[in-house]
N, CA and C atoms of all chains as a GROMACS GRO file, in nm:
protein
  588
    1UNK      N    1   5.243   1.144  -7.038
    1UNK     CA    2   5.260   1.192  -7.184
    1UNK      C    3   5.120   1.209  -7.259
    2UNK      N    4   5.092   1.331  -7.287
    2UNK     CA    5   4.968   1.379  -7.343
    2UNK      C    6   4.955   1.288  -7.480
    3UNK      N    7   5.063   1.257  -7.539
    3UNK     CA    8   5.069   1.221  -7.678
    3UNK      C    9   5.015   1.071  -7.686
    4UNK      N   10   5.013   0.994  -7.579
    4UNK     CA   11   4.960   0.861  -7.590
    4UNK      C   12   4.820   0.860  -7.512
    5UNK      N   13   4.759   0.978  -7.484
    5UNK     CA   14   4.619   0.964  -7.441
    5UNK      C   15   4.530   0.972  -7.549
    6UNK      N   16   4.419   0.894  -7.532
    6UNK     CA   17   4.324   0.876  -7.646
    6UNK      C   18   4.262   1.014  -7.666
    7UNK      N   19   4.218   1.029  -7.784
    7UNK     CA   20   4.156   1.159  -7.822
    7UNK      C   21   4.002   1.152  -7.777
    8UNK      N   22   3.955   1.263  -7.731
    8UNK     CA   23   3.823   1.276  -7.702
    8UNK      C   24   3.734   1.277  -7.837
    9UNK      N   25   3.617   1.234  -7.836
    9UNK     CA   26   3.540   1.252  -7.949
    9UNK      C   27   3.549   1.373  -8.026
   10UNK      N   28   3.530   1.486  -7.940
   10UNK     CA   29   3.544   1.621  -7.994
   10UNK      C   30   3.678   1.657  -8.058
   11UNK      N   31   3.787   1.612  -7.986
   11UNK     CA   32   3.916   1.621  -8.046
   11UNK      C   33   3.926   1.563  -8.185
   12UNK      N   34   3.882   1.420  -8.157
   12UNK     CA   35   3.883   1.352  -8.282
   12UNK      C   36   3.811   1.403  -8.408
   13UNK      N   37   3.695   1.451  -8.389
   13UNK     CA   38   3.622   1.509  -8.500
   13UNK      C   39   3.699   1.633  -8.561
   14UNK      N   40   3.756   1.710  -8.461
   14UNK     CA   41   3.834   1.824  -8.509
   14UNK      C   42   3.949   1.790  -8.582
   15UNK      N   43   4.021   1.696  -8.537
   15UNK     CA   44   4.150   1.660  -8.607
   15UNK      C   45   4.115   1.598  -8.734
   16UNK      N   46   4.010   1.513  -8.753
   16UNK     CA   47   3.985   1.459  -8.876
   16UNK      C   48   3.933   1.562  -8.991
   17UNK      N   49   3.876   1.667  -8.946
   17UNK     CA   50   3.843   1.769  -9.045
   17UNK      C   51   3.964   1.806  -9.108
   18UNK      N   52   4.077   1.815  -9.038
   18UNK     CA   53   4.199   1.852  -9.106
   18UNK      C   54   4.272   1.743  -9.186
   19UNK      N   55   4.220   1.631  -9.186
   19UNK     CA   56   4.275   1.506  -9.255
   19UNK      C   57   4.175   1.459  -9.346
   20UNK      N   58   4.124   1.522  -9.454
   20UNK     CA   59   4.012   1.505  -9.534
   20UNK      C   60   4.038   1.363  -9.604
   21UNK      N   61   4.147   1.301  -9.625
   21UNK     CA   62   4.179   1.185  -9.699
   21UNK      C   63   4.180   1.066  -9.621
   22UNK      N   64   4.162   1.091  -9.478
   22UNK     CA   65   4.158   0.967  -9.394
   22UNK      C   66   4.008   0.944  -9.343
   23UNK      N   67   3.986   0.829  -9.319
   23UNK     CA   68   3.854   0.810  -9.264
   23UNK      C   69   3.868   0.702  -9.130
   24UNK      N   70   3.758   0.732  -9.052
   24UNK     CA   71   3.753   0.644  -8.923
   24UNK      C   72   3.729   0.502  -8.951
   25UNK      N   73   3.805   0.413  -8.874
   25UNK     CA   74   3.778   0.280  -8.896
   25UNK      C   75   3.770   0.227  -8.753
   26UNK      N   76   3.730   0.098  -8.737
   26UNK     CA   77   3.730   0.028  -8.623
   26UNK      C   78   3.653   0.099  -8.503
   27UNK      N   79   3.528   0.138  -8.535
   27UNK     CA   80   3.451   0.212  -8.442
   27UNK      C   81   3.510   0.332  -8.375
   28UNK      N   82   3.594   0.400  -8.483
   28UNK     CA   83   3.646   0.535  -8.427
   28UNK      C   84   3.781   0.498  -8.365
   29UNK      N   85   3.841   0.391  -8.330
   29UNK     CA   86   3.962   0.363  -8.268
   29UNK      C   87   4.088   0.371  -8.364
   30UNK      N   88   4.049   0.395  -8.502
   30UNK     CA   89   4.152   0.395  -8.600
   30UNK      C   90   4.132   0.484  -8.703
   31UNK      N   91   4.231   0.532  -8.778
   31UNK     CA   92   4.207   0.596  -8.914
   31UNK      C   93   4.278   0.530  -9.019
   32UNK      N   94   4.224   0.536  -9.136
   32UNK     CA   95   4.275   0.469  -9.241
   32UNK      C   96   4.274   0.553  -9.372
   33UNK      N   97   4.364   0.527  -9.456
   33UNK     CA   98   4.376   0.583  -9.596
   33UNK      C   99   4.426   0.492  -9.692
   34UNK      N  100   4.347   0.489  -9.810
   34UNK     CA  101   4.414   0.390  -9.920
   34UNK      C  102   4.478   0.490 -10.025
   35UNK      N  103   4.599   0.432 -10.076
   35UNK     CA  104   4.681   0.492 -10.169
   35UNK      C  105   4.684   0.413 -10.294
   36UNK      N  106   4.687   0.485 -10.405
   36UNK     CA  107   4.716   0.410 -10.523
   36UNK      C  108   4.831   0.463 -10.617
   37UNK      N  109   4.930   0.387 -10.662
   37UNK     CA  110   5.030   0.439 -10.726
   37UNK      C  111   5.041   0.380 -10.878
   38UNK      N  112   5.137   0.423 -10.944
   38UNK     CA  113   5.143   0.374 -11.087
   38UNK      C  114   5.178   0.217 -11.098
   39UNK      N  115   5.257   0.180 -10.995
   39UNK     CA  116   5.311   0.047 -11.006
   39UNK      C  117   5.376   0.007 -10.866
   40UNK      N  118   5.424  -0.118 -10.866
   40UNK     CA  119   5.477  -0.163 -10.730
   40UNK      C  120   5.593  -0.087 -10.685
   41UNK      N  121   5.686  -0.067 -10.792
   41UNK     CA  122   5.801   0.019 -10.748
   41UNK      C  123   5.776   0.146 -10.673
   42UNK      N  124   5.678   0.211 -10.731
   42UNK     CA  125   5.640   0.353 -10.668
   42UNK      C  126   5.573   0.328 -10.536
   43UNK      N  127   5.484   0.225 -10.529
   43UNK     CA  128   5.412   0.195 -10.398
   43UNK      C  129   5.515   0.163 -10.293
   44UNK      N  130   5.616   0.073 -10.334
   44UNK     CA  131   5.708   0.034 -10.218
   44UNK      C  132   5.804   0.150 -10.182
   45UNK      N  133   5.838   0.234 -10.282
   45UNK     CA  134   5.922   0.350 -10.257
   45UNK      C  135   5.856   0.436 -10.145
   46UNK      N  136   5.720   0.447 -10.153
   46UNK     CA  137   5.641   0.515 -10.079
   46UNK      C  138   5.638   0.448  -9.929
   47UNK      N  139   5.617   0.329  -9.938
   47UNK     CA  140   5.621   0.244  -9.806
   47UNK      C  141   5.756   0.266  -9.746
   48UNK      N  142   5.868   0.259  -9.808
   48UNK     CA  143   5.994   0.291  -9.746
   48UNK      C  144   6.003   0.417  -9.675
   49UNK      N  145   5.959   0.514  -9.731
   49UNK     CA  146   5.957   0.651  -9.675
   49UNK      C  147   5.862   0.644  -9.551
   50UNK      N  148   5.747   0.577  -9.551
   50UNK     CA  149   5.672   0.579  -9.444
   50UNK      C  150   5.734   0.498  -9.341
   51UNK      N  151   5.805   0.397  -9.373
   51UNK     CA  152   5.888   0.308  -9.265
   51UNK      C  153   5.974   0.383  -9.199
   52UNK      N  154   6.045   0.479  -9.256
   52UNK     CA  155   6.148   0.563  -9.198
   52UNK      C  156   6.086   0.675  -9.091
   53UNK      N  157   5.962   0.724  -9.145
   53UNK     CA  158   5.893   0.805  -9.050
   53UNK      C  159   5.851   0.724  -8.938
   54UNK      N  160   5.798   0.599  -8.958
   54UNK     CA  161   5.741   0.520  -8.831
   54UNK      C  162   5.851   0.490  -8.747
   55UNK      N  163   5.975   0.454  -8.798
   55UNK     CA  164   6.083   0.407  -8.700
   55UNK      C  165   6.121   0.539  -8.624
   56UNK      N  166   6.128   0.648  -8.691
   56UNK     CA  167   6.187   0.776  -8.634
   56UNK      C  168   6.099   0.813  -8.516
   57UNK      N  169   5.956   0.791  -8.536
   57UNK     CA  170   5.870   0.842  -8.442
   57UNK      C  171   5.815   0.722  -8.335
   58UNK      N  172   5.890   0.602  -8.359
   58UNK     CA  173   5.855   0.483  -8.292
   58UNK      C  174   5.694   0.466  -8.284
   59UNK      N  175   5.647   0.480  -8.393
   59UNK     CA  176   5.486   0.473  -8.429
   59UNK      C  177   5.467   0.407  -8.542
   60UNK      N  178   5.418   0.260  -8.543
   60UNK     CA  179   5.425   0.198  -8.669
   60UNK      C  180   5.278   0.169  -8.704
   61UNK      N  181   5.260   0.170  -8.846
   61UNK     CA  182   5.131   0.157  -8.912
   61UNK      C  183   5.093  -0.005  -8.920
   62UNK      N  184   4.976  -0.026  -8.931
   62UNK     CA  185   4.924  -0.135  -8.979
   62UNK      C  186   4.893  -0.129  -9.126
   63UNK      N  187   4.969  -0.204  -9.220
   63UNK     CA  188   4.938  -0.169  -9.364
   63UNK      C  189   4.935  -0.286  -9.438
   64UNK      N  190   4.870  -0.282  -9.548
   64UNK     CA  191   4.859  -0.394  -9.663
   64UNK      C  192   4.913  -0.341  -9.782
   65UNK      N  193   4.976  -0.420  -9.868
   65UNK     CA  194   5.007  -0.368  -9.999
   65UNK      C  195   4.975  -0.483 -10.090
   66UNK      N  196   4.927  -0.474 -10.209
   66UNK     CA  197   4.927  -0.554 -10.314
   66UNK      C  198   4.953  -0.471 -10.449
   67UNK      N  199   5.047  -0.493 -10.518
   67UNK     CA  200   5.102  -0.440 -10.648
   67UNK      C  201   5.100  -0.282 -10.611
   68UNK      N  202   5.012  -0.203 -10.671
   68UNK     CA  203   5.017  -0.056 -10.672
   68UNK      C  204   4.934   0.003 -10.563
   69UNK      N  205   4.879  -0.087 -10.476
   69UNK     CA  206   4.781  -0.020 -10.370
   69UNK      C  207   4.849  -0.055 -10.236
   70UNK      N  208   4.821   0.070 -10.154
   70UNK     CA  209   4.870   0.060 -10.008
   70UNK      C  210   4.759   0.102  -9.932
   71UNK      N  211   4.731   0.026  -9.830
   71UNK     CA  212   4.626   0.065  -9.717
   71UNK      C  213   4.685   0.069  -9.587
   72UNK      N  214   4.696   0.209  -9.524
   72UNK     CA  215   4.739   0.220  -9.394
   72UNK      C  216   4.635   0.252  -9.293
   73UNK      N  217   4.661   0.170  -9.190
   73UNK     CA  218   4.576   0.196  -9.082
   73UNK      C  219   4.662   0.247  -8.956
   74UNK      N  220   4.610   0.345  -8.884
   74UNK     CA  221   4.681   0.403  -8.788
   74UNK      C  222   4.588   0.384  -8.654
   75UNK      N  223   4.664   0.340  -8.556
   75UNK     CA  224   4.604   0.332  -8.420
   75UNK      C  225   4.713   0.338  -8.314
   76UNK      N  226   4.678   0.365  -8.192
   76UNK     CA  227   4.779   0.380  -8.071
   76UNK      C  228   4.733   0.271  -7.984
   77UNK      N  229   4.809   0.160  -7.998
   77UNK     CA  230   4.772   0.044  -7.916
   77UNK      C  231   4.779   0.081  -7.763
   78UNK      N  232   4.894   0.164  -7.724
   78UNK     CA  233   4.905   0.206  -7.583
   78UNK      C  234   4.793   0.284  -7.534
   79UNK      N  235   4.715   0.349  -7.611
   79UNK     CA  236   4.608   0.449  -7.575
   79UNK      C  237   4.473   0.373  -7.601
   80UNK      N  238   4.469   0.257  -7.648
   80UNK     CA  239   4.355   0.180  -7.680
   80UNK      C  240   4.267   0.234  -7.783
   81UNK      N  241   4.325   0.319  -7.875
   81UNK     CA  242   4.237   0.383  -7.984
   81UNK      C  243   4.311   0.496  -8.031
   82UNK      N  244   4.256   0.586  -8.085
   82UNK     CA  245   4.329   0.704  -8.160
   82UNK      C  246   4.389   0.788  -8.063
   83UNK      N  247   4.506   0.836  -8.110
   83UNK     CA  248   4.581   0.946  -8.005
   83UNK      C  249   4.627   1.058  -8.107
   84UNK      N  250   4.701   1.145  -8.058
   84UNK     CA  251   4.757   1.248  -8.132
   84UNK      C  252   4.862   1.214  -8.223
   85UNK      N  253   4.927   1.106  -8.176
   85UNK     CA  254   5.038   1.035  -8.246
   85UNK      C  255   4.982   0.992  -8.375
   86UNK      N  256   4.868   0.929  -8.386
   86UNK     CA  257   4.813   0.889  -8.523
   86UNK      C  258   4.799   1.025  -8.612
   87UNK      N  259   4.743   1.116  -8.554
   87UNK     CA  260   4.706   1.243  -8.626
   87UNK      C  261   4.842   1.293  -8.687
   88UNK      N  262   4.940   1.302  -8.599
   88UNK     CA  263   5.065   1.360  -8.642
   88UNK      C  264   5.125   1.276  -8.762
   89UNK      N  265   5.117   1.133  -8.738
   89UNK     CA  266   5.172   1.046  -8.820
   89UNK      C  267   5.098   1.057  -8.959
   90UNK      N  268   4.962   1.070  -8.962
   90UNK     CA  269   4.903   1.090  -9.084
   90UNK      C  270   4.938   1.206  -9.153
   91UNK      N  271   4.958   1.322  -9.091
   91UNK     CA  272   5.004   1.437  -9.144
   91UNK      C  273   5.142   1.412  -9.199
   92UNK      N  274   5.224   1.358  -9.146
   92UNK     CA  275   5.376   1.314  -9.199
   92UNK      C  276   5.354   1.243  -9.338
   93UNK      N  277   5.263   1.145  -9.324
   93UNK     CA  278   5.232   1.063  -9.454
   93UNK      C  279   5.178   1.154  -9.564
   94UNK      N  280   5.084   1.231  -9.529
   94UNK     CA  281   5.028   1.307  -9.628
   94UNK      C  282   5.138   1.399  -9.704
   95UNK      N  283   5.208   1.453  -9.609
   95UNK     CA  284   5.314   1.547  -9.669
   95UNK      C  285   5.411   1.481  -9.755
   96UNK      N  286   5.427   1.358  -9.764
   96UNK     CA  287   5.518   1.279  -9.855
   96UNK      C  288   5.453   1.287  -9.996
   97UNK      N  289   5.327   1.313 -10.006
   97UNK     CA  290   5.254   1.317 -10.132
   97UNK      C  291   5.214   1.439 -10.176
   98UNK      N  292   5.252   1.544 -10.098
   98UNK     CA  293   5.207   1.687 -10.117
   98UNK      C  294   5.289   1.732 -10.243
   99UNK      N  295   5.284  -2.030 -12.180
   99UNK     CA  296   5.367  -2.019 -12.065
   99UNK      C  297   5.332  -2.106 -11.961
  100UNK      N  298   5.394  -2.229 -11.929
  100UNK     CA  299   5.370  -2.304 -11.824
  100UNK      C  300   5.362  -2.234 -11.696
  101UNK      N  301   5.451  -2.124 -11.670
  101UNK     CA  302   5.456  -2.075 -11.541
  101UNK      C  303   5.334  -2.001 -11.504
  102UNK      N  304   5.250  -1.965 -11.568
  102UNK     CA  305   5.120  -1.903 -11.539
  102UNK      C  306   5.003  -1.994 -11.540
  103UNK      N  307   5.028  -2.129 -11.565
  103UNK     CA  308   4.910  -2.222 -11.570
  103UNK      C  309   4.882  -2.248 -11.424
  104UNK      N  310   4.763  -2.252 -11.392
  104UNK     CA  311   4.721  -2.306 -11.260
  104UNK      C  312   4.781  -2.442 -11.228
  105UNK      N  313   4.816  -2.477 -11.108
  105UNK     CA  314   4.851  -2.603 -11.054
  105UNK      C  315   4.743  -2.704 -11.047
  106UNK      N  316   4.762  -2.819 -11.074
  106UNK     CA  317   4.650  -2.921 -11.048
  106UNK      C  318   4.666  -2.955 -10.909
  107UNK      N  319   4.566  -3.026 -10.859
  107UNK     CA  320   4.569  -3.054 -10.705
  107UNK      C  321   4.670  -3.135 -10.682
  108UNK      N  322   4.712  -3.226 -10.766
  108UNK     CA  323   4.827  -3.321 -10.739
  108UNK      C  324   4.958  -3.242 -10.735
  109UNK      N  325   4.984  -3.158 -10.840
  109UNK     CA  326   5.094  -3.084 -10.829
  109UNK      C  327   5.110  -2.991 -10.717
  110UNK      N  328   4.990  -2.939 -10.675
  110UNK     CA  329   4.988  -2.841 -10.568
  110UNK      C  330   5.030  -2.910 -10.440
  111UNK      N  331   4.984  -3.027 -10.425
  111UNK     CA  332   5.003  -3.103 -10.300
  111UNK      C  333   5.146  -3.142 -10.299
  112UNK      N  334   5.202  -3.184 -10.398
  112UNK     CA  335   5.330  -3.228 -10.423
  112UNK      C  336   5.432  -3.101 -10.383
  113UNK      N  337   5.410  -2.988 -10.443
  113UNK     CA  338   5.496  -2.877 -10.407
  113UNK      C  339   5.477  -2.836 -10.271
  114UNK      N  340   5.360  -2.840 -10.213
  114UNK     CA  341   5.334  -2.784 -10.080
  114UNK      C  342   5.408  -2.861  -9.969
  115UNK      N  343   5.420  -3.001  -9.992
  115UNK     CA  344   5.502  -3.074  -9.902
  115UNK      C  345   5.642  -3.022  -9.897
  116UNK      N  346   5.688  -2.967 -10.006
  116UNK     CA  347   5.827  -2.901 -10.005
  116UNK      C  348   5.836  -2.770  -9.951
  117UNK      N  349   5.704  -2.724  -9.907
  117UNK     CA  350   5.716  -2.588  -9.851
  117UNK      C  351   5.645  -2.598  -9.714
  118UNK      N  352   5.709  -2.658  -9.602
  118UNK     CA  353   5.618  -2.693  -9.498
  118UNK      C  354   5.590  -2.570  -9.410
  119UNK      N  355   5.652  -2.460  -9.430
  119UNK     CA  356   5.602  -2.334  -9.359
  119UNK      C  357   5.501  -2.259  -9.421
  120UNK      N  358   5.453  -2.291  -9.525
  120UNK     CA  359   5.349  -2.226  -9.598
  120UNK      C  360   5.215  -2.314  -9.589
  121UNK      N  361   5.107  -2.240  -9.584
  121UNK     CA  362   4.984  -2.318  -9.588
  121UNK      C  363   4.884  -2.283  -9.690
  122UNK      N  364   4.793  -2.343  -9.722
  122UNK     CA  365   4.693  -2.309  -9.838
  122UNK      C  366   4.587  -2.217  -9.770
  123UNK      N  367   4.559  -2.125  -9.860
  123UNK     CA  368   4.450  -2.028  -9.815
  123UNK      C  369   4.364  -2.003  -9.944
  124UNK      N  370   4.237  -1.941  -9.903
  124UNK     CA  371   4.148  -1.895 -10.001
  124UNK      C  372   4.120  -2.021 -10.099
  125UNK      N  373   4.063  -2.124 -10.014
  125UNK     CA  374   4.015  -2.238 -10.082
  125UNK      C  375   4.123  -2.300 -10.183
  126UNK      N  376   4.245  -2.302 -10.146
  126UNK     CA  377   4.355  -2.360 -10.215
  126UNK      C  378   4.398  -2.277 -10.353
  127UNK      N  379   4.344  -2.140 -10.342
  127UNK     CA  380   4.403  -2.071 -10.448
  127UNK      C  381   4.513  -1.974 -10.422
  128UNK      N  382   4.566  -1.980 -10.301
  128UNK     CA  383   4.681  -1.907 -10.253
  128UNK      C  384   4.750  -1.991 -10.144
  129UNK      N  385   4.872  -1.946 -10.121
  129UNK     CA  386   4.957  -1.996 -10.010
  129UNK      C  387   4.975  -1.880  -9.919
  130UNK      N  388   5.000  -1.896  -9.790
  130UNK     CA  389   5.046  -1.781  -9.697
  130UNK      C  390   5.130  -1.842  -9.597
  131UNK      N  391   5.212  -1.741  -9.545
  131UNK     CA  392   5.301  -1.770  -9.436
  131UNK      C  393   5.322  -1.649  -9.348
  132UNK      N  394   5.336  -1.673  -9.236
  132UNK     CA  395   5.350  -1.557  -9.115
  132UNK      C  396   5.481  -1.553  -9.064
  133UNK      N  397   5.546  -1.451  -9.068
  133UNK     CA  398   5.675  -1.430  -9.019
  133UNK      C  399   5.671  -1.343  -8.894
  134UNK      N  400   5.759  -1.369  -8.807
  134UNK     CA  401   5.786  -1.275  -8.691
  134UNK      C  402   5.929  -1.239  -8.656
  135UNK      N  403   5.964  -1.120  -8.646
  135UNK     CA  404   6.094  -1.066  -8.631
  135UNK      C  405   6.116  -1.015  -8.495
  136UNK      N  406   6.237  -0.968  -8.463
  136UNK     CA  407   6.262  -0.894  -8.336
  136UNK      C  408   6.193  -0.763  -8.331
  137UNK      N  409   6.189  -0.695  -8.421
  137UNK     CA  410   6.122  -0.560  -8.436
  137UNK      C  411   6.090  -0.516  -8.575
  138UNK      N  412   6.042  -0.394  -8.577
  138UNK     CA  413   5.996  -0.333  -8.716
  138UNK      C  414   6.104  -0.330  -8.810
  139UNK      N  415   6.220  -0.273  -8.761
  139UNK     CA  416   6.336  -0.258  -8.842
  139UNK      C  417   6.375  -0.392  -8.920
  140UNK      N  418   6.372  -0.493  -8.844
  140UNK     CA  419   6.404  -0.612  -8.910
  140UNK      C  420   6.303  -0.678  -8.990
  141UNK      N  421   6.182  -0.646  -8.966
  141UNK     CA  422   6.058  -0.685  -9.038
  141UNK      C  423   6.073  -0.616  -9.165
  142UNK      N  424   6.088  -0.480  -9.168
  142UNK     CA  425   6.089  -0.400  -9.298
  142UNK      C  426   6.206  -0.439  -9.375
  143UNK      N  427   6.320  -0.470  -9.322
  143UNK     CA  428   6.442  -0.510  -9.395
  143UNK      C  429   6.397  -0.628  -9.472
  144UNK      N  430   6.350  -0.716  -9.405
  144UNK     CA  431   6.294  -0.842  -9.481
  144UNK      C  432   6.217  -0.810  -9.594
  145UNK      N  433   6.103  -0.719  -9.570
  145UNK     CA  434   6.020  -0.694  -9.668
  145UNK      C  435   6.086  -0.619  -9.789
  146UNK      N  436   6.182  -0.536  -9.765
  146UNK     CA  437   6.252  -0.478  -9.868
  146UNK      C  438   6.319  -0.574  -9.962
  147UNK      N  439   6.378  -0.690  -9.900
  147UNK     CA  440   6.430  -0.794  -9.991
  147UNK      C  441   6.336  -0.867 -10.053
  148UNK      N  442   6.232  -0.885  -9.993
  148UNK     CA  443   6.118  -0.950 -10.074
  148UNK      C  444   6.064  -0.874 -10.191
  149UNK      N  445   6.059  -0.737 -10.169
  149UNK     CA  446   6.025  -0.653 -10.265
  149UNK      C  447   6.100  -0.655 -10.386
  150UNK      N  448   6.231  -0.676 -10.369
  150UNK     CA  449   6.329  -0.673 -10.476
  150UNK      C  450   6.311  -0.807 -10.566
  151UNK      N  451   6.290  -0.923 -10.474
  151UNK     CA  452   6.257  -1.038 -10.545
  151UNK      C  453   6.131  -1.021 -10.630
  152UNK      N  454   6.031  -0.980 -10.573
  152UNK     CA  455   5.901  -0.950 -10.631
  152UNK      C  456   5.914  -0.874 -10.760
  153UNK      N  457   5.997  -0.774 -10.762
  153UNK     CA  458   6.009  -0.669 -10.874
  153UNK      C  459   6.076  -0.747 -10.976
  154UNK      N  460   6.194  -0.818 -10.934
  154UNK     CA  461   6.278  -0.888 -11.036
  154UNK      C  462   6.192  -0.994 -11.113
  155UNK      N  463   6.097  -1.054 -11.044
  155UNK     CA  464   6.022  -1.173 -11.098
  155UNK      C  465   5.902  -1.118 -11.157
  156UNK      N  466   5.869  -0.999 -11.138
  156UNK     CA  467   5.739  -0.927 -11.171
  156UNK      C  468   5.614  -1.019 -11.122
  157UNK      N  469   5.628  -1.064 -10.997
  157UNK     CA  470   5.544  -1.135 -10.935
  157UNK      C  471   5.531  -1.084 -10.784
  158UNK      N  472   5.412  -1.019 -10.748
  158UNK     CA  473   5.418  -0.945 -10.629
  158UNK      C  474   5.323  -0.997 -10.530
  159UNK      N  475   5.355  -1.005 -10.402
  159UNK     CA  476   5.289  -1.062 -10.294
  159UNK      C  477   5.178  -0.976 -10.245
  160UNK      N  478   5.074  -1.033 -10.181
  160UNK     CA  479   4.979  -0.955 -10.103
  160UNK      C  480   5.040  -0.957  -9.964
  161UNK      N  481   5.060  -0.853  -9.896
  161UNK     CA  482   5.107  -0.873  -9.767
  161UNK      C  483   5.069  -0.766  -9.675
  162UNK      N  484   5.080  -0.800  -9.535
  162UNK     CA  485   5.031  -0.717  -9.436
  162UNK      C  486   5.159  -0.705  -9.327
  163UNK      N  487   5.161  -0.600  -9.275
  163UNK     CA  488   5.275  -0.593  -9.170
  163UNK      C  489   5.211  -0.483  -9.056
  164UNK      N  490   5.243  -0.542  -8.931
  164UNK     CA  491   5.223  -0.457  -8.817
  164UNK      C  492   5.340  -0.482  -8.722
  165UNK      N  493   5.423  -0.374  -8.707
  165UNK     CA  494   5.544  -0.380  -8.622
  165UNK      C  495   5.630  -0.497  -8.657
  166UNK      N  496   5.640  -0.603  -8.581
  166UNK     CA  497   5.745  -0.704  -8.610
  166UNK      C  498   5.681  -0.832  -8.689
  167UNK      N  499   5.554  -0.817  -8.734
  167UNK     CA  500   5.489  -0.928  -8.804
  167UNK      C  501   5.461  -0.912  -8.954
  168UNK      N  502   5.494  -0.999  -9.028
  168UNK     CA  503   5.460  -1.000  -9.165
  168UNK      C  504   5.390  -1.105  -9.212
  169UNK      N  505   5.274  -1.086  -9.275
  169UNK     CA  506   5.199  -1.192  -9.334
  169UNK      C  507   5.203  -1.185  -9.492
  170UNK      N  508   5.245  -1.283  -9.564
  170UNK     CA  509   5.258  -1.285  -9.707
  170UNK      C  510   5.153  -1.392  -9.770
  171UNK      N  511   5.085  -1.339  -9.861
  171UNK     CA  512   4.991  -1.431  -9.930
  171UNK      C  513   5.045  -1.441 -10.079
  172UNK      N  514   5.047  -1.545 -10.137
  172UNK     CA  515   5.095  -1.550 -10.283
  172UNK      C  516   4.981  -1.628 -10.359
  173UNK      N  517   4.953  -1.570 -10.463
  173UNK     CA  518   4.863  -1.619 -10.564
  173UNK      C  519   4.898  -1.563 -10.702
  174UNK      N  520   4.842  -1.634 -10.804
  174UNK     CA  521   4.869  -1.591 -10.944
  174UNK      C  522   4.725  -1.535 -11.009
  175UNK      N  523   4.722  -1.393 -11.009
  175UNK     CA  524   4.585  -1.362 -11.059
  175UNK      C  525   4.566  -1.413 -11.200
  176UNK      N  526   4.678  -1.390 -11.282
  176UNK     CA  527   4.646  -1.444 -11.424
  176UNK      C  528   4.615  -1.572 -11.436
  177UNK      N  529   4.645  -1.670 -11.340
  177UNK     CA  530   4.614  -1.806 -11.362
  177UNK      C  531   4.480  -1.848 -11.270
  178UNK      N  532   4.432  -1.732 -11.220
  178UNK     CA  533   4.311  -1.757 -11.119
  178UNK      C  534   4.323  -1.858 -11.004
  179UNK      N  535   4.451  -1.858 -10.959
  179UNK     CA  536   4.484  -1.940 -10.842
  179UNK      C  537   4.631  -1.970 -10.835
  180UNK      N  538   4.675  -2.076 -10.762
  180UNK     CA  539   4.809  -2.108 -10.755
  180UNK      C  540   4.882  -2.142 -10.884
  181UNK      N  541   5.000  -2.100 -10.898
  181UNK     CA  542   5.085  -2.146 -11.019
  181UNK      C  543   5.222  -2.171 -10.963
  182UNK      N  544   5.303  -2.219 -11.051
  182UNK     CA  545   5.440  -2.251 -11.023
  182UNK      C  546   5.516  -2.110 -10.970
  183UNK      N  547   5.467  -1.998 -11.032
  183UNK     CA  548   5.540  -1.880 -10.999
  183UNK      C  549   5.514  -1.856 -10.847
  184UNK      N  550   5.410  -1.909 -10.774
  184UNK     CA  551   5.395  -1.878 -10.639
  184UNK      C  552   5.496  -1.956 -10.549
  185UNK      N  553   5.499  -2.084 -10.615
  185UNK     CA  554   5.588  -2.184 -10.547
  185UNK      C  555   5.749  -2.152 -10.548
  186UNK      N  556   5.773  -2.093 -10.670
  186UNK     CA  557   5.909  -2.045 -10.682
  186UNK      C  558   5.940  -1.916 -10.595
  187UNK      N  559   5.841  -1.841 -10.590
  187UNK     CA  560   5.849  -1.717 -10.507
  187UNK      C  561   5.862  -1.752 -10.368
  188UNK      N  562   5.767  -1.861 -10.311
  188UNK     CA  563   5.788  -1.882 -10.181
  188UNK      C  564   5.927  -1.952 -10.150
  189UNK      N  565   5.982  -2.036 -10.227
  189UNK     CA  566   6.116  -2.084 -10.216
  189UNK      C  567   6.214  -1.969 -10.192
  190UNK      N  568   6.204  -1.861 -10.293
  190UNK     CA  569   6.296  -1.748 -10.280
  190UNK      C  570   6.294  -1.675 -10.143
  191UNK      N  571   6.166  -1.663 -10.107
  191UNK     CA  572   6.143  -1.591  -9.975
  191UNK      C  573   6.188  -1.674  -9.854
  192UNK      N  574   6.185  -1.800  -9.867
  192UNK     CA  575   6.227  -1.890  -9.756
  192UNK      C  576   6.392  -1.883  -9.738
  193UNK      N  577   6.443  -1.877  -9.859
  193UNK     CA  578   6.578  -1.886  -9.884
  193UNK      C  579   6.633  -1.754  -9.816
  194UNK      N  580   6.567  -1.640  -9.799
  194UNK     CA  581   6.616  -1.521  -9.751
  194UNK      C  582   6.640  -1.550  -9.588
  195UNK      N  583   6.564  -1.656  -9.532
  195UNK     CA  584   6.570  -1.676  -9.382
  195UNK      C  585   6.646  -1.787  -9.349
  196UNK      N  586   6.700  -1.855  -9.454
  196UNK     CA  587   6.774  -1.980  -9.436
  196UNK      C  588   6.909  -1.959  -9.351
   0.00000   0.00000   0.00000
């Protein structure tokens, strides 16, 4: 399954250029994005939509929330780093806010 | 409002004895508990119930989730530490699992 293969550095850089709101974390093994909403209700509504995407794709975020802030980190444990699954998931999450 | 006054150390110790699954964090300014579920679906279902309690009480957790694990930290920013609001919230959360 190509989808759980770790990205090469070249692939990674290429994909990241297409995800300008995400930044590399954990020495390049993860990507993260911070979100801010008007209040907790809106933040959690967003989280619920992300949870559904995660469950559908069987690819789950590491995430933190306090009140109106949500921080999402994506990595692929099976690949030991970033994979295309993270990139696709980031795109799906971004699309929620488009 | 007594509910946003910081707990004294004596009060804190007394309340904590009644919350054996929670431990002190941040030099006594917060309490935290770690939860583990069968899978993400169950973890997020729990989070959704906690979110409703939080919104109802206007008291929101700091929390982290990855797959089946949820870590909740409670503190009262307005009180600069632990308050009775945290204790009551912890009890409500515990009751979800009883």
